[in-house]
Residue frames as a rotation matrix with the C-alpha (Angstrom) as fourth column:
UNK 1
0.797 0.354 -0.490 96.35
-0.587 0.259 -0.767 117.68
-0.145 0.899 0.414 115.50
UNK 2
0.545 -0.628 0.556 98.49
0.352 0.773 0.529 114.69
-0.761 -0.093 0.642 114.53
UNK 3
0.126 -0.610 -0.782 101.47
-0.751 -0.574 0.327 115.30
-0.649 0.546 -0.530 112.29
UNK 4
0.754 0.100 -0.649 102.27
-0.595 0.521 -0.612 113.49
0.277 0.848 0.453 109.07
UNK 5
-0.309 -0.945 -0.110 105.51
-0.713 0.307 -0.630 112.36
0.629 -0.116 -0.769 110.74
UNK 6
-0.347 0.276 0.896 103.40
-0.779 0.448 -0.439 110.53
-0.523 -0.850 0.059 113.34
UNK 7
0.746 0.665 -0.026 101.69
-0.532 0.573 -0.623 108.59
-0.400 0.478 0.782 110.54
UNK 8
0.381 -0.709 -0.594 105.03
-0.642 0.259 -0.721 107.78
0.665 0.656 -0.357 108.94
UNK 9
-0.590 -0.638 0.495 106.28
-0.785 0.312 -0.534 106.40
0.187 -0.704 -0.685 112.25
UNK 10
0.051 0.703 0.709 103.13
-0.699 0.533 -0.478 104.33
-0.714 -0.471 0.519 112.76
UNK 11
0.849 0.211 -0.484 103.44
-0.519 0.505 -0.690 102.76
0.099 0.837 0.538 109.31
UNK 12
0.019 -0.952 -0.307 107.14
-0.646 0.223 -0.730 102.02
0.763 0.212 -0.611 109.83
UNK 13
-0.649 -0.217 0.729 106.30
-0.749 0.352 -0.561 100.42
-0.135 -0.910 -0.391 113.19
UNK 14
-0.776 0.406 -0.482 103.55
0.025 0.784 0.621 98.31
0.630 0.469 -0.618 111.61
UNK 15
-0.847 0.497 -0.188 100.99
0.197 -0.035 -0.980 99.68
-0.494 -0.867 -0.068 114.06
UNK 16
-0.684 0.594 0.424 97.74
0.614 0.155 0.774 99.06
0.394 0.790 -0.470 112.21
UNK 17
0.255 0.849 -0.463 95.43
0.966 -0.239 0.096 100.71
-0.029 -0.472 -0.881 114.75
UNK 18
0.022 -0.308 -0.951 97.49
0.368 -0.882 0.294 103.89
-0.929 -0.357 0.094 115.03
UNK 19
-0.915 -0.366 0.168 97.94
0.267 -0.242 0.933 104.08
-0.301 0.899 0.319 111.27
UNK 20
-0.342 0.874 0.346 94.18
0.795 0.073 0.602 103.97
0.501 0.481 -0.719 110.69
UNK 21
0.395 0.511 -0.763 93.46
0.870 -0.476 0.131 106.34
-0.297 -0.715 -0.633 113.58
UNK 22
-0.295 -0.605 -0.740 96.04
0.294 -0.794 0.532 108.92
-0.909 -0.061 0.412 112.52
UNK 23
-0.886 0.033 0.462 94.87
0.458 -0.081 0.885 108.76
0.066 0.996 0.057 108.91
UNK 24
0.062 0.994 0.091 91.30
0.898 -0.095 0.429 109.49
0.435 0.055 -0.899 109.97
UNK 25
0.372 0.038 -0.927 92.40
0.693 -0.677 0.250 112.29
-0.618 -0.735 -0.279 112.31
UNK 26
-0.702 -0.663 -0.259 94.44
0.275 -0.589 0.760 113.91
-0.657 0.462 0.596 109.54
UNK 27
-0.638 0.569 0.519 91.43
0.624 -0.012 0.781 113.72
0.451 0.822 -0.347 107.22
UNK 28
0.363 0.825 -0.432 89.20
0.924 -0.259 0.283 115.23
0.122 -0.502 -0.856 109.91
UNK 29
0.091 -0.436 -0.895 91.72
0.493 -0.761 0.420 118.04
-0.865 -0.480 0.146 110.30
UNK 30
0.799 0.387 -0.460 91.41
-0.155 -0.605 -0.781 118.86
-0.581 0.695 -0.424 106.61
UNK 31
-0.307 -0.943 -0.130 94.62
-0.511 0.048 0.858 117.37
-0.803 0.330 -0.496 105.27
UNK 32
0.296 0.415 -0.860 94.22
-0.955 0.103 -0.279 116.36
-0.027 0.904 0.427 101.62
UNK 33
0.858 0.097 0.504 94.17
-0.158 0.984 0.081 112.58
-0.488 -0.149 0.860 101.01
UNK 34
0.812 -0.581 0.058 96.93
0.249 0.255 -0.934 112.83
0.528 0.773 0.352 98.41
UNK 35
0.184 -0.743 0.644 99.16
-0.699 -0.559 -0.445 114.67
0.691 -0.368 -0.622 100.88
UNK 36
0.496 0.059 0.866 98.54
-0.774 0.482 0.410 111.97
-0.394 -0.874 0.285 103.46
UNK 37
0.961 -0.139 0.238 99.64
0.226 0.893 -0.390 109.33
-0.159 0.429 0.889 100.96
UNK 38
0.618 -0.735 0.281 102.68
0.252 -0.153 -0.956 111.19
0.745 0.661 0.090 99.64
UNK 39
-0.052 -0.662 0.747 103.93
-0.538 -0.612 -0.580 112.72
0.841 -0.432 -0.325 102.89
UNK 40
0.183 0.191 0.964 102.73
-0.972 0.185 0.148 110.17
-0.150 -0.964 0.220 105.44
UNK 41
0.828 0.263 0.496 102.38
-0.252 0.963 -0.091 106.67
-0.501 -0.049 0.864 104.03
UNK 42
0.869 -0.485 -0.104 105.03
0.044 0.285 -0.958 106.61
0.494 0.827 0.269 101.31
UNK 43
0.070 -0.898 0.434 107.87
-0.757 -0.331 -0.563 107.76
0.650 -0.289 -0.703 103.60
UNK 44
0.273 0.096 0.957 106.87
-0.852 0.487 0.194 105.06
-0.448 -0.868 0.214 106.11
UNK 45
0.933 0.092 0.349 107.11
0.062 0.912 -0.406 102.32
-0.355 0.401 0.845 103.50
UNK 46
0.625 -0.781 0.009 110.39
-0.262 -0.221 -0.939 103.79
0.736 0.584 -0.343 102.27
UNK 47
0.035 -0.573 0.819 111.81
-0.997 -0.073 -0.009 103.35
0.064 -0.816 -0.574 105.77
UNK 48
0.573 0.264 0.776 110.63
-0.412 0.911 -0.005 99.73
-0.708 -0.317 0.631 105.75
UNK 49
0.982 -0.191 -0.007 112.24
0.076 0.427 -0.901 99.11
0.175 0.884 0.434 102.37
UNK 50
0.306 -0.919 0.248 115.54
-0.620 -0.390 -0.680 100.56
0.722 0.054 -0.689 103.50
UNK 51
0.051 -0.248 0.967 115.54
-0.946 0.299 0.127 98.51
-0.321 -0.921 -0.219 106.72
UNK 52
0.824 0.301 0.480 114.71
-0.157 0.935 -0.317 95.34
-0.544 0.186 0.818 104.80
UNK 53
0.830 -0.550 -0.094 117.50
-0.061 0.078 -0.995 95.93
0.555 0.831 0.031 102.30
UNK 54
-0.018 -0.866 0.500 119.91
-0.770 -0.307 -0.560 96.46
0.638 -0.395 -0.661 105.23
UNK 55
-0.178 0.035 -0.983 118.75
0.244 0.970 -0.010 93.20
0.953 -0.242 -0.182 106.88
UNK 56
-0.895 -0.070 0.441 117.49
-0.369 -0.441 -0.818 95.15
0.252 -0.895 0.369 109.90
UNK 57
-0.090 0.891 0.444 114.02
-0.722 0.249 -0.645 93.63
-0.686 -0.379 0.621 109.49
UNK 58
-0.939 -0.220 0.264 112.68
-0.027 0.812 0.583 90.57
-0.343 0.541 -0.768 107.71
UNK 59
-0.779 0.626 0.044 109.63
0.125 0.086 0.988 89.46
0.615 0.775 -0.145 105.72
UNK 60
-0.150 0.808 -0.570 107.20
0.959 0.260 0.116 89.23
0.242 -0.529 -0.814 108.70
UNK 61
-0.293 -0.010 -0.956 107.91
0.543 -0.825 -0.157 92.82
-0.787 -0.566 0.247 109.77
UNK 62
-0.970 -0.072 -0.234 107.57
-0.148 -0.591 0.793 94.01
-0.195 0.803 0.562 106.19
UNK 63
-0.585 0.809 -0.058 104.21
0.498 0.415 0.761 92.27
0.640 0.416 -0.646 105.84
UNK 64
-0.080 0.536 -0.840 102.96
0.966 -0.166 -0.198 93.83
-0.246 -0.828 -0.504 109.08
UNK 65
-0.580 -0.203 -0.789 103.93
0.131 -0.979 0.156 97.31
-0.804 -0.013 0.595 107.87
UNK 66
-0.977 0.208 -0.048 102.35
-0.074 -0.119 0.990 96.71
0.200 0.971 0.131 104.47
UNK 67
-0.343 0.900 -0.267 99.10
0.807 0.428 0.407 95.60
0.481 -0.076 -0.874 106.07
UNK 68
-0.134 0.272 -0.953 98.98
0.726 -0.627 -0.281 98.67
-0.674 -0.730 -0.114 108.28
UNK 69
-0.843 -0.213 -0.494 99.50
-0.160 -0.777 0.609 100.80
-0.513 0.593 0.621 105.18
UNK 70
-0.819 0.571 0.052 96.67
0.304 0.356 0.884 98.94
0.486 0.740 -0.466 103.41
UNK 71
-0.153 0.779 -0.609 94.32
0.980 0.039 -0.197 99.83
-0.130 -0.626 -0.769 106.25
UNK 72
-0.331 -0.041 -0.943 95.06
0.174 -0.985 -0.018 103.51
-0.928 -0.170 0.333 105.72
UNK 73
-0.972 -0.079 -0.220 94.64
-0.198 -0.220 0.955 103.20
-0.124 0.972 0.199 101.97
UNK 74
-0.552 0.834 0.005 91.20
0.807 0.532 0.257 101.68
0.212 0.146 -0.966 102.51
UNK 75
0.134 0.564 -0.815 90.17
0.693 -0.642 -0.330 105.00
-0.709 -0.520 -0.477 104.03
UNK 76
-0.276 -0.408 -0.870 91.92
-0.146 -0.877 0.458 107.14
-0.950 0.254 0.183 101.44
UNK 77
-0.894 -0.232 0.383 91.31
0.301 0.323 0.897 105.43
-0.332 0.918 -0.219 98.12
UNK 78
0.006 0.946 0.323 87.56
0.996 0.024 -0.090 106.22
-0.093 0.322 -0.942 97.87
UNK 79
0.564 0.163 -0.809 88.31
0.294 -0.956 0.012 109.88
-0.771 -0.245 -0.587 98.58
UNK 80
-0.492 -0.807 -0.326 91.12
-0.146 -0.293 0.945 109.94
-0.858 0.513 0.027 96.03
UNK 81
-0.695 0.296 0.656 88.83
0.701 0.482 0.525 108.33
-0.161 0.824 -0.543 93.45
UNK 82
0.392 0.905 -0.169 86.05
0.860 -0.425 -0.283 110.87
-0.327 -0.034 -0.944 94.14
UNK 83
0.446 -0.307 -0.841 88.55
-0.086 -0.950 0.301 113.68
-0.891 -0.063 -0.450 93.64
UNK 84
0.997 -0.031 -0.074 89.79
-0.070 0.126 -0.990 112.15
0.040 0.992 0.123 90.40
UNK 85
0.293 -0.948 0.122 93.28
-0.942 -0.265 0.204 111.65
-0.161 -0.175 -0.971 91.81
UNK 86
0.995 -0.059 -0.083 95.23
0.038 0.971 -0.238 108.74
0.094 0.234 0.968 90.36
UNK 87
0.378 -0.926 0.003 98.82
0.227 0.095 0.969 107.68
-0.897 -0.366 0.246 90.95
UNK 88
0.313 -0.335 -0.889 101.17
-0.781 -0.623 -0.040 109.06
-0.541 0.707 -0.457 88.34
UNK 89
-0.498 -0.598 -0.628 102.61
-0.835 0.527 0.160 105.64
0.235 0.604 -0.761 87.49
UNK 90
0.653 0.709 0.265 100.95
-0.737 0.675 0.009 102.25
-0.173 -0.202 0.964 87.02
UNK 91
-0.571 -0.820 -0.040 102.80
-0.816 0.562 0.135 98.97
-0.088 0.109 -0.990 87.44
UNK 92
0.642 0.644 -0.415 101.68
-0.682 0.728 0.075 95.56
0.350 0.235 0.907 86.22
UNK 93
-0.420 -0.801 0.427 103.05
-0.906 0.397 -0.147 92.60
-0.051 -0.449 -0.892 88.14
UNK 94
0.755 0.655 -0.029 102.75
-0.655 0.755 0.007 88.84
0.027 0.014 1.000 87.92
UNK 95
-0.097 -0.721 0.686 104.52
-0.426 0.653 0.626 85.50
-0.900 -0.231 -0.370 88.25
UNK 96
-0.401 -0.134 -0.906 105.43
-0.909 -0.065 0.412 84.16
-0.114 0.989 -0.096 84.82
UNK 97
0.525 0.714 -0.463 103.79
-0.798 0.602 0.025 81.22
0.297 0.356 0.886 83.08
UNK 98
0.267 -0.360 -0.894 104.52
0.033 0.930 -0.365 77.83
0.963 0.068 0.260 84.63
UNK 99
-0.779 -0.580 -0.240 105.19
0.309 -0.023 -0.951 79.22
0.546 -0.814 0.197 88.11
UNK 100
0.252 0.965 -0.076 102.56
0.446 -0.046 0.894 79.29
0.859 -0.259 -0.441 90.87
UNK 101
-0.277 -0.424 -0.862 104.65
0.961 -0.110 -0.255 80.94
0.013 -0.899 0.438 93.59
UNK 102
0.261 0.495 0.829 103.29
0.531 -0.791 0.305 84.25
0.806 0.361 -0.469 94.80
UNK 103
0.562 -0.005 -0.827 104.70
0.803 -0.237 0.547 85.22
-0.199 -0.971 -0.129 98.21
UNK 104
-0.468 -0.828 -0.310 107.52
0.674 -0.561 0.481 87.37
-0.572 0.016 0.820 96.84
UNK 105
-0.660 0.293 0.692 105.28
0.547 -0.444 0.710 88.79
0.515 0.847 0.133 94.13
UNK 106
0.431 0.895 -0.112 102.58
0.702 -0.255 0.666 89.71
0.567 -0.365 -0.738 96.65
UNK 107
0.291 -0.408 -0.865 105.10
0.799 -0.393 0.455 91.40
-0.526 -0.824 0.212 98.91
UNK 108
-0.788 -0.604 0.114 106.51
0.550 -0.609 0.572 93.50
-0.276 0.514 0.812 96.08
UNK 109
-0.286 0.771 0.569 102.99
0.610 -0.311 0.729 94.43
0.739 0.556 -0.381 94.96
UNK 110
0.644 0.524 -0.557 102.20
0.755 -0.316 0.575 95.69
0.126 -0.791 -0.599 98.47
UNK 111
-0.092 -0.777 -0.622 105.47
0.700 -0.495 0.515 97.60
-0.708 -0.388 0.589 98.64
UNK 112
-0.813 -0.175 0.555 104.89
0.560 -0.499 0.662 99.23
0.161 0.849 0.504 95.27
UNK 113
0.176 0.945 0.276 101.39
0.649 -0.323 0.689 100.23
0.740 0.058 -0.670 96.29
UNK 114
0.606 0.000 -0.796 102.73
0.746 -0.347 0.568 101.65
-0.276 -0.938 -0.210 99.54
UNK 115
-0.460 -0.854 -0.243 105.28
0.635 -0.508 0.582 103.62
-0.621 0.114 0.776 97.53
UNK 116
-0.187 0.490 -0.851 102.50
-0.258 -0.861 -0.439 105.39
-0.948 0.137 0.288 95.64
UNK 117
-0.908 -0.108 -0.405 102.21
-0.418 0.190 0.888 103.29
-0.019 0.976 -0.218 92.48
UNK 118
0.296 0.955 0.029 98.92
-0.910 0.291 -0.295 101.99
-0.290 0.061 0.955 91.11
UNK 119
-0.721 -0.626 0.298 99.35
-0.564 0.780 0.272 98.21
-0.402 0.028 -0.915 91.05
UNK 120
0.431 0.760 -0.487 97.68
-0.895 0.428 -0.125 95.78
0.113 0.490 0.864 88.65
UNK 121
-0.453 -0.579 0.678 98.35
-0.706 0.697 0.124 92.29
-0.545 -0.422 -0.725 90.03
UNK 122
0.015 0.425 -0.905 97.85
-0.917 0.367 0.157 89.56
0.400 0.827 0.395 87.40
UNK 123
0.769 0.293 0.569 98.51
-0.563 0.731 0.384 86.72
-0.303 -0.616 0.727 89.84
UNK 124
-0.189 -0.852 0.489 100.52
-0.456 0.517 0.724 83.60
-0.870 -0.086 -0.486 88.98
UNK 125
-0.345 -0.028 0.938 101.12
0.577 0.782 0.235 81.44
-0.740 0.622 -0.254 85.90
UNK 126
0.483 0.537 -0.692 100.71
-0.078 -0.760 -0.645 84.50
-0.872 0.366 -0.326 83.67
UNK 127
0.282 -0.367 0.887 101.38
0.901 0.419 -0.113 84.04
-0.330 0.831 0.448 79.94
UNK 128
-0.716 -0.687 -0.128 103.29
0.585 -0.689 0.428 86.67
-0.382 0.231 0.895 77.97
UNK 129
-0.566 0.549 0.615 100.18
0.484 -0.382 0.787 87.74
0.667 0.743 -0.050 76.07
UNK 130
0.503 0.764 -0.403 98.36
0.777 -0.196 0.598 88.56
0.378 -0.614 -0.692 79.30
UNK 131
-0.074 -0.616 -0.784 101.25
0.741 -0.561 0.370 90.75
-0.668 -0.553 0.498 80.47
UNK 132
-0.885 -0.290 0.364 101.15
0.466 -0.558 0.687 92.53
0.004 0.778 0.629 77.12
UNK 133
-0.128 0.931 0.342 97.38
0.624 -0.193 0.757 93.06
0.771 0.311 -0.556 77.19
UNK 134
0.560 0.333 -0.758 97.48
0.826 -0.302 0.476 94.45
-0.071 -0.893 -0.445 80.73
UNK 135
-0.394 -0.790 -0.470 100.44
0.663 -0.599 0.450 96.73
-0.637 -0.134 0.759 79.98
UNK 136
-0.834 0.129 0.536 98.62
0.413 -0.497 0.763 98.15
0.365 0.858 0.361 76.96
UNK 137
0.135 0.990 -0.028 95.25
0.716 -0.079 0.693 98.46
0.685 -0.114 -0.720 78.70
UNK 138
0.731 0.157 -0.664 96.64
0.661 -0.403 0.633 100.28
-0.168 -0.902 -0.399 81.72
UNK 139
0.711 -0.540 0.451 99.41
-0.046 -0.676 -0.735 102.17
0.702 0.501 -0.506 79.91
UNK 140
0.884 -0.312 -0.349 101.85
0.451 0.369 0.812 100.64
-0.125 -0.875 0.467 82.37
UNK 141
0.681 -0.727 0.083 105.00
-0.709 -0.684 -0.171 102.52
0.181 0.058 -0.982 83.27
UNK 142
-0.485 -0.825 0.290 106.55
-0.873 0.476 -0.105 99.36
-0.051 -0.304 -0.951 84.74
UNK 143
0.644 0.563 -0.518 105.99
-0.520 0.819 0.243 95.64
0.561 0.113 0.820 84.29
UNK 144
-0.146 -0.664 0.734 107.29
-0.978 0.208 -0.006 93.42
-0.149 -0.718 -0.680 87.10
UNK 145
0.450 0.219 -0.866 108.07
-0.503 0.863 -0.044 89.76
0.738 0.455 0.499 86.37
UNK 146
0.071 -0.370 0.926 108.59
-0.956 0.241 0.169 87.21
-0.286 -0.898 -0.336 89.14
UNK 147
0.511 0.032 -0.859 109.96
-0.398 0.894 -0.204 83.66
0.762 0.447 0.469 88.90
UNK 148
0.430 -0.357 0.829 110.99
-0.843 0.168 0.510 81.22
-0.322 -0.919 -0.229 91.60
UNK 149
0.630 -0.126 0.766 111.76
0.162 0.986 0.029 78.24
-0.759 0.106 0.642 89.38
UNK 150
-0.435 -0.861 -0.262 114.78
-0.244 -0.167 0.955 77.88
-0.867 0.480 -0.137 87.12
UNK 151
-0.594 0.233 0.770 112.52
0.684 0.650 0.331 76.09
-0.423 0.723 -0.546 84.64
UNK 152
0.498 0.854 0.148 110.38
0.823 -0.413 -0.389 79.21
-0.271 0.316 -0.909 84.17
UNK 153
-0.123 -0.631 -0.766 113.23
0.188 -0.772 0.607 81.59
-0.975 -0.069 0.213 83.42
UNK 154
-0.863 -0.164 0.477 112.65
0.485 -0.009 0.874 81.13
-0.139 0.986 0.087 79.65
UNK 155
0.122 0.977 0.173 109.08
0.978 -0.148 0.148 82.33
0.170 0.151 -0.974 80.18
UNK 156
0.412 -0.076 -0.908 110.46
0.425 -0.866 0.265 85.55
-0.806 -0.495 -0.324 81.63
UNK 157
-0.694 -0.712 -0.109 112.62
0.162 -0.301 0.940 85.98
-0.702 0.634 0.325 78.53
UNK 158
-0.562 0.555 0.614 109.52
0.813 0.231 0.535 85.44
0.155 0.799 -0.581 76.38
UNK 159
0.483 0.758 -0.439 107.56
0.822 -0.565 -0.071 88.18
-0.301 -0.327 -0.896 78.17
UNK 160
-0.016 -0.571 -0.821 110.36
0.077 -0.819 0.569 90.69
-0.997 -0.054 0.057 77.59
UNK 161
-0.878 -0.337 0.340 110.50
0.317 0.124 0.940 89.69
-0.359 0.933 -0.002 73.91
UNK 162
-0.186 0.907 0.377 106.73
0.971 0.112 0.209 90.02
0.148 0.406 -0.902 73.44
UNK 163
0.529 0.371 -0.763 106.58
0.582 -0.813 0.009 93.43
-0.617 -0.449 -0.646 75.13
UNK 164
-0.305 -0.741 -0.597 109.47
-0.042 -0.616 0.786 94.77
-0.951 0.265 0.157 73.07
UNK 165
-0.862 -0.010 0.507 108.17
0.482 0.289 0.827 93.38
-0.155 0.957 -0.244 69.78
UNK 166
0.152 0.985 0.084 104.82
0.988 -0.152 -0.008 95.06
0.005 0.084 -0.996 70.51
UNK 167
-0.067 -0.272 0.960 106.63
0.475 -0.855 -0.209 98.40
0.877 0.442 0.187 70.66
UNK 168
0.915 0.398 -0.064 106.35
0.230 -0.387 0.893 99.04
0.330 -0.832 -0.446 74.40
UNK 169
0.073 -0.996 0.044 109.81
0.615 0.010 -0.789 100.54
0.785 0.084 0.613 74.48
UNK 170
-0.247 -0.126 0.961 108.89
-0.444 -0.866 -0.228 103.16
0.861 -0.483 0.158 77.09
UNK 171
0.816 0.545 0.191 107.54
-0.448 0.389 0.805 100.57
0.365 -0.742 0.562 79.52
UNK 172
-0.224 -0.939 0.262 110.26
-0.903 0.099 -0.418 99.57
0.366 -0.330 -0.870 81.97
UNK 173
0.633 0.377 -0.676 110.61
-0.200 0.923 0.327 95.88
0.748 -0.072 0.660 82.82
UNK 174
-0.131 -0.614 0.779 111.80
-0.973 -0.070 -0.219 94.81
0.189 -0.787 -0.588 86.27
UNK 175
0.417 0.221 -0.882 112.60
-0.234 0.963 0.131 91.15
0.878 0.151 0.453 86.99
UNK 176
-0.329 -0.541 0.774 113.33
-0.913 -0.026 -0.407 89.23
0.241 -0.841 -0.485 90.16
UNK 177
0.832 0.553 -0.050 113.08
-0.510 0.796 0.325 85.93
0.220 -0.245 0.944 91.99
UNK 178
0.690 -0.547 0.475 115.33
-0.232 0.454 0.860 83.31
-0.686 -0.704 0.187 93.53
UNK 179
0.333 -0.632 0.700 117.05
0.749 0.629 0.211 82.10
-0.573 0.454 0.683 90.32
UNK 180
0.801 0.068 0.595 117.29
0.500 -0.622 -0.602 85.52
0.329 0.780 -0.532 88.69
UNK 181
0.015 -0.869 -0.495 120.58
0.841 -0.257 0.476 87.44
-0.541 -0.423 0.727 88.59
UNK 182
0.320 0.022 -0.947 121.53
-0.213 -0.973 -0.094 90.91
-0.923 0.231 -0.306 87.36
UNK 183
-0.733 -0.659 -0.168 123.41
-0.344 0.146 0.928 89.22
-0.587 0.738 -0.334 84.51
UNK 184
-0.625 0.584 0.518 120.30
0.737 0.660 0.145 87.32
-0.258 0.472 -0.843 83.40
UNK 185
0.341 0.773 -0.536 118.21
0.517 -0.630 -0.579 90.50
-0.785 -0.080 -0.614 83.64
UNK 186
-0.046 -0.457 -0.888 120.61
-0.534 -0.740 0.408 92.29
-0.844 0.493 -0.210 81.32
UNK 187
-0.875 -0.383 0.296 120.84
-0.028 0.650 0.760 89.30
-0.483 0.657 -0.579 79.00
UNK 188
-0.377 0.813 0.443 117.08
0.894 0.445 -0.056 89.17
-0.243 0.375 -0.895 78.37
UNK 189
-0.588 0.057 0.807 116.75
0.471 -0.786 0.400 92.93
0.657 0.615 0.436 77.94
UNK 190
0.450 0.724 -0.523 115.08
0.861 -0.196 0.470 93.87
0.238 -0.662 -0.711 81.22
UNK 191
0.344 -0.257 0.903 115.53
0.023 -0.959 -0.282 97.42
0.939 0.118 -0.324 82.49
UNK 192
-0.065 -0.338 0.939 116.01
-0.908 -0.371 -0.196 96.53
0.414 -0.865 -0.283 86.14
UNK 193
-0.151 -0.050 -0.987 116.70
0.224 0.971 -0.083 93.73
0.963 -0.233 -0.135 88.58
UNK 194
0.196 0.271 0.942 115.27
-0.838 -0.453 0.304 93.57
0.509 -0.849 0.139 92.10
UNK 195
-0.689 -0.552 -0.471 116.85
-0.209 0.772 -0.600 91.24
0.695 -0.315 -0.647 94.64
UNK 196
-0.672 0.498 -0.549 114.02
0.738 0.390 -0.550 91.73
-0.060 -0.775 -0.630 97.15
UNK 197
0.306 0.936 0.172 110.91
0.935 -0.330 0.133 93.76
0.181 0.120 -0.976 97.89
UNK 198
0.457 -0.187 -0.870 112.82
0.412 -0.822 0.393 96.67
-0.789 -0.538 -0.298 99.38
UNK 199
-0.617 -0.759 -0.208 115.07
0.123 -0.354 0.927 97.07
-0.777 0.546 0.312 96.37
UNK 200
-0.383 0.552 0.740 112.07
0.924 0.239 0.300 96.67
-0.011 0.799 -0.602 94.02
UNK 201
0.690 0.624 -0.367 110.73
0.643 -0.761 -0.084 99.98
-0.332 -0.178 -0.926 95.26
UNK 202
0.155 -0.728 -0.668 114.08
-0.046 -0.680 0.731 101.70
-0.987 -0.083 -0.139 94.81
UNK 203
-0.729 -0.438 0.525 114.51
0.438 0.290 0.851 100.26
-0.526 0.851 -0.020 91.31
UNK 204
0.027 0.833 0.552 111.02
0.998 -0.050 0.027 101.30
0.050 0.551 -0.833 90.18
UNK 205
0.741 0.226 -0.632 111.42
0.377 -0.919 0.113 104.80
-0.556 -0.322 -0.767 91.58
UNK 206
-0.229 -0.911 -0.343 114.81
-0.008 -0.351 0.936 105.16
-0.973 0.217 0.073 89.89
UNK 207
-0.658 0.014 0.753 113.45
0.706 0.359 0.611 103.99
-0.262 0.933 -0.246 86.54
UNK 208
0.369 0.879 0.304 110.63
0.916 -0.399 0.042 106.54
0.158 0.263 -0.952 86.82
UNK 209
-0.357 -0.613 0.705 113.04
0.452 -0.774 -0.444 109.30
0.818 0.161 0.553 87.76
UNK 210
0.746 0.637 0.194 111.44
0.074 -0.368 0.927 109.75
0.662 -0.677 -0.322 91.20
UNK 211
-0.283 -0.956 -0.070 113.98
0.305 -0.020 -0.952 111.26
0.909 -0.291 0.297 93.54
UNK 212
-0.282 0.216 0.935 111.93
-0.739 -0.670 -0.068 112.83
0.612 -0.710 0.348 96.32
């Protein structure tokens, strides 16, 4: 019988075929889908995030690992849904209004999903009201805002303002993108700043009090 550590290693190596095969073999052996996610997939993506933050790997390797993880999730998600199992935390993510860039946003969305969060991806050019509606509809624990253009930084400020004025004080807001700095994040009232996809996972987990 394959071990969960084998699956973790396959995800971290970005081996899509082995990840799917090991996931199916673990299911056939009677391992619960939620255990496979929490003890097999999530640790693999955590390794990837740590390596990326340490500049040991780069965006292509991270994308390969995320895609191998997605293949495993395709097998697991229907079973989790049938069992009524949902991730404990939901995150809403999007690129703010006026900005059509999505590579960084897509990468963070994949990393958050691989880390065990339910991800609602609103896409690009997202107005503040749409972030608010999605956060309310899905009872979001985290809202992630991405911006690549200096000219759209005010839109990020507006989203934070709208969410706070609506009373979503328990929803944590994480911001990031090329022109964004920790100082700007603090200035606009965000709860966290993510310099890259690897740190985005660490920041979200810290804000949710996830230590394991």
